[in-house]
C-alpha positions as CSV (number, residue, x, y, z in Angstrom):
1,X,6.3,-50.1,-15.1
2,X,3.7,-48.1,-15.7
3,X,4.6,-45.5,-18.0
4,X,4.5,-41.6,-17.5
5,X,1.8,-39.9,-18.3
6,X,-0.9,-37.6,-17.2
7,X,-2.8,-40.4,-15.5
8,X,-5.5,-37.9,-14.1
9,X,-6.9,-38.3,-18.1
10,X,-7.1,-41.6,-18.5
11,X,-9.3,-42.1,-14.8
12,X,-11.7,-38.8,-14.6
13,X,-14.2,-36.6,-16.9
14,X,-13.2,-34.1,-18.0
15,X,-16.0,-31.9,-15.5
16,X,-14.9,-34.8,-12.5
17,X,-10.8,-33.8,-13.4
18,X,-11.8,-30.1,-12.8
19,X,-13.4,-30.9,-9.6
20,X,-10.5,-32.9,-8.5
21,X,-7.8,-30.5,-9.3
22,X,-9.9,-27.9,-7.0
23,X,-8.7,-30.0,-3.9
24,X,-6.1,-32.7,-5.0
25,X,-3.0,-31.3,-4.1
26,X,-0.9,-34.8,-6.3
27,X,-2.5,-33.1,-9.3
28,X,-1.7,-30.4,-11.6
29,X,-3.8,-27.7,-12.3
30,X,-4.7,-26.5,-15.3
31,X,-2.9,-23.5,-16.7
32,X,-6.1,-21.8,-17.0
33,X,-7.1,-21.3,-13.1
34,X,-7.9,-18.0,-14.0
35,X,-10.3,-18.9,-16.3
36,X,-12.0,-22.0,-13.9
37,X,-15.8,-20.9,-12.8
38,X,-16.0,-19.6,-9.1
39,X,-19.4,-22.2,-8.6
40,X,-16.2,-25.4,-9.9
41,X,-14.0,-24.0,-6.7
42,X,-17.3,-23.2,-4.5
43,X,-18.2,-27.0,-4.9
44,X,-15.5,-29.1,-4.7
45,X,-13.9,-27.1,-1.7
46,X,-17.8,-27.2,-0.3
47,X,-16.8,-30.6,1.9
48,X,-13.4,-29.8,3.1
49,X,-13.8,-25.9,4.6
50,X,-14.4,-27.4,8.5
51,X,-11.4,-28.9,8.1
52,X,-8.9,-26.5,5.9
53,X,-10.6,-23.8,9.3
54,X,-9.4,-26.8,12.1
55,X,-5.9,-27.3,10.6
56,X,-2.8,-26.4,13.2
57,X,-1.6,-24.4,10.1
58,X,-1.7,-20.7,9.7
59,X,-0.7,-20.9,6.4
60,X,-3.4,-23.1,5.7
61,X,-6.4,-21.3,7.8
62,X,-5.2,-18.1,5.7
63,X,-4.9,-19.6,2.4
64,X,-8.5,-20.8,2.7
65,X,-9.5,-17.5,4.3
66,X,-8.0,-15.9,0.7
67,X,-10.4,-18.7,-1.0
68,X,-13.6,-17.5,0.6
69,X,-12.3,-13.9,-0.2
70,X,-11.3,-14.7,-3.4
71,X,-14.4,-16.6,-4.4
72,X,-17.0,-14.7,-2.5
73,X,-18.0,-17.9,-0.4
74,X,-20.0,-16.1,1.8
75,X,-21.9,-19.3,3.1
76,X,-18.8,-19.7,5.2
77,X,-19.0,-16.2,7.3
78,X,-20.1,-18.0,9.4
79,X,-17.2,-19.8,10.4
80,X,-15.2,-17.1,9.6
81,X,-16.8,-15.5,12.0
82,X,-15.4,-18.4,14.3
83,X,-12.5,-17.7,13.8
84,X,-12.2,-14.2,14.4
85,X,-13.7,-15.1,17.3
86,X,-11.2,-17.7,18.4
87,X,-8.5,-16.6,21.0
88,X,-6.4,-19.6,21.0
89,X,-6.0,-18.2,17.1
90,X,-2.9,-16.0,16.3
91,X,-3.8,-12.4,16.2
92,X,-2.4,-13.1,12.3
93,X,-5.4,-15.6,11.8
94,X,-8.0,-13.0,13.7
95,X,-6.9,-9.8,11.7
96,X,-7.4,-11.9,8.6
97,X,-10.6,-13.3,10.2
98,X,-12.1,-9.8,10.5
99,X,-10.5,-8.1,7.1
100,X,-12.7,-10.5,5.3
101,X,-15.7,-10.4,7.2
102,X,-15.3,-6.5,5.9
103,X,-14.0,-7.7,2.9
104,X,-17.7,-9.8,2.1
105,X,-19.7,-6.6,4.1
106,X,-21.0,-9.0,7.2
107,X,-23.3,-8.2,9.1
108,X,-21.1,-9.2,12.4
109,X,-18.6,-6.6,10.8
110,X,-19.2,-3.6,13.3
111,X,-19.1,-6.5,15.8
112,X,-16.5,-7.9,15.3
113,X,-14.5,-4.0,15.0
114,X,-15.3,-3.5,18.4
115,X,-14.3,-6.8,20.1
116,X,-10.8,-5.7,17.9
117,X,-10.5,-2.0,18.8
118,X,-10.9,-3.5,22.5
119,X,-8.2,-6.5,21.7
120,X,-4.5,-5.3,22.4
121,X,-3.2,-7.5,19.4
122,X,-5.6,-6.9,17.0
123,X,-6.1,-2.9,18.1
124,X,-3.6,-1.8,14.7
125,X,-5.2,-3.8,12.2
126,X,-8.7,-2.4,12.7
127,X,-8.0,1.0,13.1
128,X,-6.6,0.2,9.7
129,X,-10.3,-1.1,8.5
130,X,-12.0,1.2,9.9
131,X,-14.8,2.4,7.7
132,X,-16.4,6.2,7.6
133,X,-20.0,4.6,8.2
134,X,-18.2,2.9,11.8
135,X,-20.9,2.8,14.6
136,X,-20.6,5.0,17.2
137,X,-19.3,3.2,19.4
138,X,-16.0,2.5,17.3
139,X,-15.9,6.2,16.7
140,X,-16.1,6.6,20.8
141,X,-13.1,4.4,21.4
142,X,-10.9,5.5,18.1
143,X,-11.0,9.4,20.0
144,X,-10.2,7.5,23.6
145,X,-6.7,6.1,21.4
146,X,-5.9,9.9,20.2
147,X,-6.4,10.7,24.1
148,X,-4.8,8.2,26.0
149,X,-2.7,6.4,23.6
150,X,0.5,5.5,25.2
151,X,2.4,3.4,22.9
152,X,3.6,5.1,19.5
153,X,2.2,2.7,17.2
154,X,-1.3,3.0,18.2
155,X,-1.4,6.1,18.3
156,X,-0.5,6.7,15.0
157,X,-2.9,3.9,13.2
158,X,-5.7,5.5,16.0
159,X,-4.7,9.2,14.2
160,X,-4.5,7.6,10.5
161,X,-7.7,6.5,11.2
162,X,-8.8,10.0,12.5
163,X,-8.1,11.3,9.2
164,X,-9.8,8.5,7.3
165,X,-13.0,9.0,8.7
166,X,-13.2,12.7,10.4
167,X,-15.2,12.7,13.4
168,X,-16.0,16.1,14.7
169,X,-15.6,14.5,18.3
170,X,-12.1,13.9,17.8
171,X,-11.6,18.2,17.7
172,X,-10.6,18.3,21.3
173,X,-8.4,15.6,21.7
174,X,-6.6,16.5,18.6
175,X,-6.2,19.8,19.9
176,X,-5.0,18.4,23.2
177,X,-2.4,16.1,21.0
178,X,-1.3,19.1,19.2
179,X,-0.7,21.6,22.1
180,X,1.8,18.8,24.0
181,X,3.6,18.6,20.4
182,X,3.8,22.4,20.1
183,X,5.1,22.2,24.0
184,X,7.3,19.5,23.2
185,X,5.9,17.1,25.5
186,X,5.2,14.7,22.9
187,X,7.8,12.3,21.8
188,X,9.4,12.8,18.9
189,X,9.0,9.1,17.8
190,X,5.3,9.9,16.8
191,X,6.6,11.6,13.9
192,X,2.9,14.1,13.1
193,X,2.7,14.3,9.4
């Protein structure tokens, strides 16, 4: 019988052991995980990114996207963009990918945001990440949503985005909406505050 002990310390040098712990699911992770150098984690994940992003389990992909964000793995932005553009992926995955593109200042974020604003499944999430420096096309789409949205959650998210970015072009659609509220023509669940 083999005695029970931390067999990884017998097999690996300290650097290799740390590298193995980053990608190995079978060995314990050191208690000082927060002090592990990001470069070591990036090196350990490098050969695995492709398979992680192709996994059929959304939880694995979401965890991989979190690693990209936390490790600032900007070399993975093309794969993150590919996940966003994969219409077969869930809205949760695509929305998380959009968030990563924003957080890591991807040059592809503006185009992805405009696509997300046009996608019914991603629209509310896109409205939440809309920034004050949004492109004119994105601002126009938001204003159109204020004027024409017939779904309450979408209208509420569009109004929150308008409040955040404060485009002058929104004055007339907001005035028209407020008139509907005053005339009691707006749905009560809109809950303007």
